[in-house]
C-alpha positions in Angstrom: 16.2 -28.3 39.1 17.2 -31.5 37.4 14.5 -33.9 38.8 10.9 -34.5 37.9 8.3 -36.6 39.5 7.4 -39.9 37.7 3.8 -39.0 38.4 2.9 -35.5 39.6 3.2 -35.2 43.4 0.5 -33.3 45.1 2.2 -31.2 47.7 0.4 -28.9 50.1 2.6 -26.2 51.7 1.0 -24.7 54.7 2.4 -21.4 55.8 0.9 -18.8 58.2 1.7 -15.9 55.8 2.4 -15.5 52.1 2.6 -12.7 49.6 1.7 -9.9 49.7 3.1 -10.3 53.2 6.9 -10.0 53.2 9.4 -12.0 55.2 12.0 -14.8 55.1 9.4 -17.6 55.3 7.3 -16.0 52.5 10.4 -15.7 50.3 11.4 -19.3 51.0 8.0 -20.7 50.1 7.8 -18.6 46.9 11.3 -19.6 45.7 10.9 -23.3 46.3 7.3 -23.6 45.3 7.7 -22.1 41.9 10.7 -24.3 41.2 8.9 -27.4 42.3 6.0 -26.4 40.0 8.5 -26.2 37.1 9.6 -29.7 38.0 6.0 -30.9 37.4 5.1 -31.1 41.1 1.5 -30.1 41.7 2.1 -27.4 44.4 -0.7 -25.7 46.4 0.1 -23.1 49.0 -2.4 -22.9 51.9 -2.1 -19.7 53.8 -4.2 -17.4 55.9 -5.8 -14.0 55.4 -6.5 -12.0 58.5 -8.0 -9.0 56.6 -10.6 -10.8 54.6 -9.6 -8.6 51.6 -7.3 -10.9 49.7 -8.4 -13.4 47.0 -9.4 -16.8 48.4 -7.7 -18.5 45.4 -5.2 -17.4 42.8 -2.6 -18.8 40.4 0.9 -17.5 40.8 3.6 -18.8 38.4 2.0 -22.2 38.2 1.3 -22.4 41.9 -2.2 -22.5 43.3 -2.5 -20.2 46.4 -5.5 -20.8 48.7 -6.3 -18.4 51.5 -8.5 -19.0 54.5 -9.7 -16.5 57.1 -7.7 -16.3 60.3 -8.3 -14.6 63.7 -7.5 -12.4 65.6 -6.8 -9.9 63.0 -4.2 -7.8 64.9 -2.2 -10.6 66.4 0.4 -13.1 65.0 -0.8 -16.2 67.0 -3.9 -16.5 65.0 -5.7 -19.7 64.1 -7.6 -20.6 60.9 -10.2 -23.4 61.4 -10.7 -23.9 57.6 -7.2 -25.4 57.4 -8.5 -28.7 58.8 -11.2 -29.0 56.1 -8.8 -28.2 53.2 -6.3 -30.8 54.4 -8.7 -33.6 55.3 -10.9 -33.2 52.2 -8.0 -32.8 49.7 -6.0 -35.4 47.9 -2.5 -34.6 49.0 0.6 -36.9 48.9 2.5 -34.8 51.5 1.7 -31.8 53.7 4.7 -29.5 54.3 4.3 -27.2 57.4 6.4 -24.1 56.9 7.2 -22.7 60.4 5.7 -23.7 63.7 5.2 -20.4 65.4 1.4 -19.9 65.2 -1.6 -22.1 65.7 -1.6 -22.8 62.0 1.1 -25.5 62.3 -0.5 -27.7 65.0 -3.8 -27.5 63.2 -2.2 -28.7 59.9 -0.2 -31.5 61.6 -3.3 -32.7 63.4 -5.3 -32.7 60.2 -2.6 -34.5 58.3 -2.5 -37.2 61.0 -6.3 -37.5 60.9 -6.2 -37.9 57.1 -3.2 -40.3 57.3 -1.1 -38.0 55.1 2.7 -37.9 55.5 3.8 -34.5 56.8 7.1 -32.7 57.2 8.0 -29.5 59.1 10.5 -26.8 58.4 11.2 -24.8 61.6 12.3 -21.4 60.2 13.8 -20.3 63.5 12.2 -18.6 66.5 12.9 -14.9 66.6 10.3 -12.5 68.0 10.2 -8.9 69.1 8.5 -9.9 72.4 10.9 -11.1 75.0 8.1 -13.0 76.7 7.2 -14.8 73.4 10.9 -15.6 72.9 11.2 -17.1 76.4 8.0 -19.2 75.8 9.5 -20.9 72.7 10.9 -23.8 74.6 7.5 -24.4 76.3 6.0 -24.3 72.8 8.4 -27.0 71.7 7.2 -29.1 74.6 3.6 -28.7 73.8 4.2 -29.5 70.1 6.5 -32.4 70.9 3.9 -35.2 70.2 3.1 -33.7 66.8 6.7 -32.9 65.8 7.8 -36.3 66.9 5.3 -37.9 64.5 6.4 -35.9 61.6 8.0 -38.0 58.8 10.9 -35.6 58.8 12.0 -32.3 60.4 13.8 -29.9 58.1 16.6 -27.7 59.4 17.7 -24.8 57.2 20.8 -24.2 59.4 23.0 -26.9 60.9 22.7 -25.6 64.5 19.0 -26.3 64.4 19.6 -30.1 64.3 21.3 -30.0 67.7 19.0 -27.4 69.2 15.7 -29.0 68.3 17.1 -32.5 68.6 18.0 -31.9 72.3 14.8 -30.0 73.0 12.6 -32.6 71.4 14.7 -35.6 72.4 14.9 -36.8 68.8 17.9 -38.4 67.1 19.8 -36.6 64.2 18.4 -39.0 61.6 14.9 -37.6 62.1 16.2 -34.3 60.6 17.3 -33.3 57.1 19.5 -30.3 56.4 18.2 -28.2 53.4 19.5 -24.6 53.6 18.0 -21.6 52.0 19.2 -20.5 48.6 21.1 -17.3 47.7 20.3 -15.8 44.3 19.7 -12.2 43.4 18.8 -10.7 40.0 19.2 -12.0 36.5 21.6 -9.4 35.1 24.4 -7.2 36.1 23.7 -5.2 39.2 23.6 -1.4 38.8 26.8 0.4 39.9 26.8 3.1 42.6 26.0 6.5 41.2 28.4 9.5 41.6 27.5 11.6 44.7 25.6 8.8 46.4 28.1 8.7 49.3 28.8 5.6 51.4 25.8 3.4 51.6 25.0 1.1 54.5 22.0 -1.3 54.2 20.1 -3.1 56.9 17.8 -5.7 55.5 14.7 -7.4 57.0 11.2 -7.1 58.2 10.6 -4.1 60.4 10.4 -5.8 63.7 12.3 -4.9 66.9 14.1 -8.2 67.0 15.5 -7.6 63.5 17.9 -5.0 65.0 17.6 -2.1 62.6 17.5 0.2 65.7 21.0 -0.9 66.5 22.4 0.5 63.2 20.4 3.8 63.7 21.7 4.2 67.2 25.3 3.8 66.0 24.9 6.2 63.0 25.7 9.5 64.8 29.1 8.2 65.9 29.7 6.7 62.4 28.8 10.1 60.8 31.5 11.9 62.9 34.2 10.0 61.0 32.3 9.3 57.8 29.9 12.2 57.1 29.0 10.9 53.7 27.4 7.7 55.1 23.7 7.1 54.6 21.6 4.2 55.8 19.0 2.4 53.7 16.7 0.1 55.7 14.9 -2.3 53.3 11.8 -3.8 54.8 8.2 -3.2 55.9 6.4 -4.0 59.2 5.0 -2.7 62.4 8.3 -1.2 63.8 8.6 1.4 61.0 7.1 4.3 63.1 9.5 3.6 66.0 12.5 3.5 63.7 11.6 6.8 62.1 11.0 8.4 65.5 14.4 7.1 66.6 16.2 8.7 63.6 14.3 12.0 64.2 15.3 12.0 67.9 19.0 11.5 67.0 18.9 14.2 64.4 19.8 11.9 61.5 16.4 11.5 59.8 17.9 13.0 56.6 20.6 10.2 56.5 18.1 7.3 56.9 15.8 6.0 54.2 13.2 3.3 55.0 11.2 1.4 52.4 10.5 -2.1 51.2 11.6 -3.7 48.0 8.9 -6.0 46.5 9.9 -9.7 47.3 9.6 -10.7 43.7 12.0 -7.8 42.6 15.2 -9.8 42.8 17.0 -7.4 40.5 16.0 -4.4 42.7 17.4 -6.2 45.7 20.6 -7.0 43.8 21.0 -3.4 42.7 20.7 -2.2 46.3 23.0 -4.8 47.8 25.6 -4.3 45.1 25.8 -0.5 45.8 26.2 -1.0 49.5 29.6 -0.5 51.1 28.4 -2.6 54.0 25.4 -4.9 54.6 24.3 -5.3 58.2 22.0 -7.9 59.9 22.1 -7.1 63.6 19.1 -9.4 64.6 18.5 -11.1 67.9 17.9 -14.3 66.0 18.2 -15.5 62.4 18.1 -19.1 61.3 19.6 -19.0 57.8 19.7 -15.3 56.8 18.7 -15.0 53.1 19.8 -11.3 52.9 23.3 -12.0 54.2 23.7 -14.9 51.8 22.6 -12.7 48.9 25.0 -10.0 49.9 27.9 -12.5 50.1 27.0 -13.9 46.7 27.5 -10.3 45.4 30.8 -10.0 47.1 29.7 -7.4 49.7 31.1 -7.1 53.2 28.6 -8.1 55.9 28.4 -7.3 59.6 26.2 -9.6 61.8 25.4 -10.3 65.4 27.0 -13.2 67.1 23.9 -15.3 67.4 22.0 -18.3 65.9 22.5 -18.8 62.2 24.3 -15.5 61.9 27.2 -16.8 64.0 27.7 -19.6 61.5 28.5 -17.0 58.8 31.2 -15.5 61.1 32.6 -18.9 62.1 33.1 -19.7 58.4 35.0 -16.4 58.0 32.4 -15.0 55.7 31.3 -12.0 57.9 32.4 -10.0 60.9 30.2 -10.3 64.0 29.5 -8.3 67.2 27.7 -9.4 70.4 24.0 -8.6 70.5 24.6 -6.5 73.7 27.1 -4.2 71.9 26.7 -0.5 72.8 26.0 2.0 70.0 29.7 3.1 70.2 30.9 -0.5 69.9 28.5 -1.1 66.9 29.8 2.1 65.3 33.4 0.9 65.8 32.6 -2.4 64.1 30.8 -0.6 61.2 33.7 1.8 60.7 36.2 -1.1 60.8 34.2 -2.9 58.1 34.2 0.3 56.0 38.0 0.9 56.5 39.1 -2.7 56.1 36.1 -4.7 54.7 36.1 -8.4 55.1 35.2 -9.7 51.7 35.6 -13.5 51.6 37.1 -15.2 48.5 34.6 -16.7 46.1 32.5 -19.1 48.0 30.1 -21.7 47.0 26.6 -20.8 48.3 23.5 -23.0 48.0 21.0 -21.9 45.4 17.2 -22.1 45.4 17.5 -24.8 42.9 19.5 -26.8 45.4 16.9 -26.1 48.1 14.0 -27.2 45.8 16.0 -30.4 44.7 16.5 -31.3 48.4 12.8 -30.9 49.1 11.9 -33.0 46.0 14.2 -35.8 47.3 12.6 -35.5 50.7 9.1 -35.8 49.3 10.2 -38.9 47.3 11.5 -40.4 50.5 8.4 -39.8 52.6 5.9 -40.8 49.9 8.0 -43.5 48.3 7.3 -42.1 44.9 10.2 -42.4 42.5 11.7 -39.4 40.6 13.1 -39.3 37.1 16.1 -37.4 35.9 15.1 -34.7 33.4 16.8 -34.8 30.1 
């Protein structure tokens, strides 16, 4: 970060989920919020708690985190009526809605409109394990069109989103700003692979069906025929864990599959895992700007992705190999083996950092609030 606000900006980031929940949006919000706080921006994260067991307020690295109750507890389309009160009774310069997928975003946008507060929206993609929910996304865009069209700016974290949402919402490109995710892992040298570890393949992401971990498990028996030293490490947590473990058991490869999360704040732990991997896979149905893939590329690791959404952009730039989402287990195994035999490791590439991402947001807040920024010495 090299900018500071001339007077502290009061930014309210509204996100359906935040730590201790783990996911791409949660990581994004954490990474940019703490950098903005270091740049003397007064950042508050407003999020929800479906359990009623988390602190209603806490301080995390200079960021105030406020949680309000949300219902229903076992669904992800929950709403949180207290959001309206927090926004309308607060003194915010800008409200930043992080993702649009639940009822949290429209409530926040409506409250900001009512309070005459500028607001911006970052989409964060539209993947979901339910095919019905995925099909309903376009209808959701239509319902949200009046609120999205009145946003001061819409933030795309992948270039394809500008065209996708621009067409869907009938909005010109100048209503959007492109601010990609960052790619930074660890603060020191990653730990090298240990003797006897074998060939490590990783699959990174929340344990949801649409994240595609099951595709790697399904391909593993065929991979093991040619590479019996291969083992798979799935790094994530979520509701699909039991199904993944059952799949590995049914295929007789449970001893070759390890599943477990790495704490989102443990960047060195993630760097150590990625750096030991002979191959990093992200075989999702949908990813906007995949943080895990960028982190793997930053460490010089070969990456295999599905030919879809933001993952396709990595393949088009020659940074990763890709396969169709509809690939069979044998086809997936063939692609994995090819990446192990002849890994595609791109030359040193310039990837965006989280500092770049936070700087972009700071410029955006300056633009929508008309508050000047000063260069830090």
